N, C-alpha and C positions, 0 to 999 in steps of 0.2 A: 505494500499500499504506500503510494506515495504521499508526503507531507503537502496537503493541501493551505494554500493562501485563503481564507474564507471571502477575503477584502476583494479577491479576482471575482465571485462566483455573483454575477448582479442582475442575470436575466432568470424570470420564473421559466420554471421546467415542469412538463405535465408529459408523463411516459404511462401512456394506457395500454393493460392488457385486459385478455377477456377468455372466458373459456365456457364450454357449456357443462354444467352439473347435473348427472342424471339423477332419476328419483331413486330412493331407498329401495334395496329391494325386499324390505319387510320389516316389520314393526320391531324395533330395537337395532336395527341394521344399519349400515350408512352406505351410501356410495363415495368413492374417494377419487380425487382428481388434481393433477397439479397444473400451474401454469406450465407452458412451454419455455424452457431454458433459454432458447433462442432470442423469443420474445422479449424475455426480460432482461437480456444482456442490453448494458450501455454501450453507445457509440461512442462517448466522451465520458469525461470526468462530472461527478455532479456530486451534493449533497442532496439527500431525502430527509425531509422534515416530518411527512406525514402521508399517511398510504389512506385514501379514501375507498370502502368499499361499496359497492352500490351492484345492484340485480337487473335485469331486464326480461322479465317474464314474456313479454311481449314479442320476442324474436326466438324463443325457441320453439319447438316444434308440437308442443303442448301447452299453451300459453294457461298460465293461471285465469280461471274462468270470471273470476270477483275482480272487480276494480279495485285498486288498493291494496291487494294482497302482497305479501310480504314472506321472504323465505329465509329472511334475514337469521330470527332466533333459530331456526334448525340448523344453523353453520357451524361447524365446528373449525378451527384451523390451529396451525402450528407454523414457525418461521425461522427461517435463519438468513446467514449473509453466505454467500458464494458456498465455499465447501467446508464451513464450519459444522459443528453438531447443530441441532432445531434447539432452539431457546426453549427448553421445558416441554411440557408434553401438550394434547391438544385442548384448546379453550374455546367455551364458547365466542364466537364473534363480536356477540353483543356485550360481552365482559370487558373488551378492550377500550371501550368508548366511554370516557367520563364524564363528558359535556353536556349532560342531560340539562343544565340550566341555560344551555346557550342554543336552545331548539325555538324554531318556530312554527307555532300550530299553523297548518293550513288545510288539513281536511274537513270539508264543508260537507254538512250533510244533504242528503239526495238532490237537492236543488238549492241555490244561494250564492250570494258571493264571497265562492271560496278565494283566497288569495294568498301569499306568501312571497317569502326574500330569503337569498342567500346573501353572506355578507362574507367579505375576504379582505383582510387588512396585511397588505405584502408587509414582510419584516428582513428585506435584504440587509446588505450592508450599504447601499445608497438609496436614496427613495426612487420610486421609478417617475418616470415623467411623460409628459405628451409636449412635445416640442411644439413651438408656434408653426404654425400652417398644417402641421400634423393631424391627422384624423383616427376617432376609435372607428375601428371596424372589426367585425366579428364572422368569422366562418364559421356556418352552422351545417346541423346534418338531421333530419328525420329519418332514423333508420328504417329499413324494411321491416313487416312483422308477419309473421309466421302465416296468421288466418286473418281472413276479411273481415271487418275492413280495416285499412291502412290508418296508422293514427293520424288524428284529424290537424287541420291548419290553424292557426291563431298566431298571436303576437306576443312575445316577450320584450321584457325590457331589461338592457344593462346600461349601468352607469359607472364614470369613474368619477370619485368625488376629492376635493382637497382643497388646494389653495393656488394663487398664482405668483408666482416666483417673488416679482418685485414688490408689487403692490401688496404681498398678503392679503389680498380678497379672498374669501371662498369662490369657488366654481365648480360646475359641472359640466361634464360631457354626459351625452345620452343619445343611445342608437335604439330604436325599437328593431327586434330580428323577428322578421317576417315568414314564419315556417309554414310552408306549403305541407300538402297532404303525402303522407308517408306512402311507401309502395307497398305491393304484396310480393314476400319471396316468392320467387328468385328473382323479381325485379330488382333493378340497380336501386341503389338508394338515394335520396332526395336530399340534395344538398347545393350551397352557393354560399356568398357572403352579400354581406348588408353593403350598399354602397354608402360610400359618406354623404352627410345631410349637414345643412347647418347648425342643427343641436349637437352633432358629434366631432366639428371639425374644430379646432384651436384657433380662433382668430382673434385672440386677445392681444398679440403683439407680446406676450410671455409665455414662457413654460408655465406648464400647469403640473403643479407638484401633487402626485395620487397620495392620497392616504386611505381610501377604502375603495374597493367596486361591489355594488351591490347590483344583484339580480332578481327581478319581481315578475310574478306572473299573478294576473288577478282574471277572474270568470267572466269579466267584462271584455277583456281583448283576448283572451282565450277560453272560452266558454266550457272545453272539456274539464278544466281543473274542478268545476263544482261536481263532476261525476268519477273522476279518475286522477287521483294525485300521482300515479304512476307518470305523470308528464315529466317530474324532476328528474327521474331517473332513466327515461327513455330518450329525450331531445339531448342533444348534443352539441357543443360549441366550442370555440378556441380564439379568444378575443387578439387584436393587435394594437400597436399604440404606434406604429408607423408602417411604412414600407418596405424597413430594412429587414433583409434575409437574416442578417445576426442578430434582430433582436426578436425573432419570433420564439415562441414559448413552445412549440411543437412542431414535429415534420410538416410539412405543409397541407397535407389531408388527412391528418390524425385530430379527432375534435374529442374531447370528454364528455363525461354526462355534466348535465348541470350542477349536481351537487359536488362536481369536484371543486368548485367555485365556493364553496361554504365554509370556510374553515373557521370563520370566528362567530358566524350563525347558519345554521343549518334546519333544513325543513325534518320534519317530526315523523320517525319509524322509515325512512328511505335511505339513509345512509349511515354507515360507520365508519367514525374518521379515528383513526390511530396517529395519535400525536407522539412524537420520540422526544424523551426529555431534552437530547442533543441531535443534533441532526447528523444522520450519518453517511460519512463519505464512502462513494461508490467509484472505483476504478474504472475507466474505459473496458470493456467488456466484463467489467463485474455486474453483479446483480444480487437482490433480496429475493429469496425464494419463500413461496408458500405452498403448503399441502391445505387441501379442503376436503370436509367431509359434510355430505348432507344425509337429515335423520328424517328427511320429509318424504313418506311412503307415496303420496299422490303426484307429484310432480315433481320435476327438475325444473334448472332455471338457467340463466347465462350469468354468470359471475363476472362482474368487472372490476378490477382495483386499478386506482389511478395514483402512480407514486408523484407527488408534487414537492418542489422542491426548488434548487437555484442551480445553474451553469455558468460558466463564462460566457463570454459573446463567442460565437462561432464565425471566426472569419473566414472567408473564401470559401 
């Protein structure tokens, strides 16, 4: 393991892996899978400060029949770094999340104004900024689902909030993300990016110093939320604060579930956030490995892990 200078790791990093998890074969038994080793390996040095687990029952061959259904309470895990031994025995996944006070209740009754938000306050060595004349842009994806109908269309909101560098005036950039109707597998996923607009472009004459990012969905702009809160773990996105390739937070066509952007405020019952007391350094070609067990007999799921942390600017 090389010695890393933390001050060099200035760019947020999101690495996503996923795997289909079969149903348990019988009562008291479990199915067991591991994320693919090659998918877990890093192509660069990084620090990982949290892993956010979620699932997407909508894209498995046997989707959960009830809106809002979650298999997270039936999942046990254990983990280790590279070639080391596993750190302890299998534990319930939900036992690794101690952030219950930082949750946002989103599930609405059968009809009603469901709403919710995710909040992430970056804690890197330098503040993130949106430079003068740059724009907040979001690459988004509505993944294909296994069974008709596709996941509906609607609008989510994403904002960068902070202050202007010289005047210290509070300021917000906002972009509405217009998700279109998702496809039915095996059709291609539905994906695009938001074009810059007046509300998302920084034309203040100063850099915007970003203190937090807030993602919002409400049942007025995205009516599905009032009926199916799986929206938070099915839809995906990846923000950009500029068009510079070395400042991308993930590879060009990789987008993470919305819940991956909820480090400080998360939606209830749709993700498990595991925060490391000290960020874990990972060398190029290194990895953090996980084994997953599912004790739920009626159904399997698609388990998704987003490794969130920091990387150096990727020159060239």
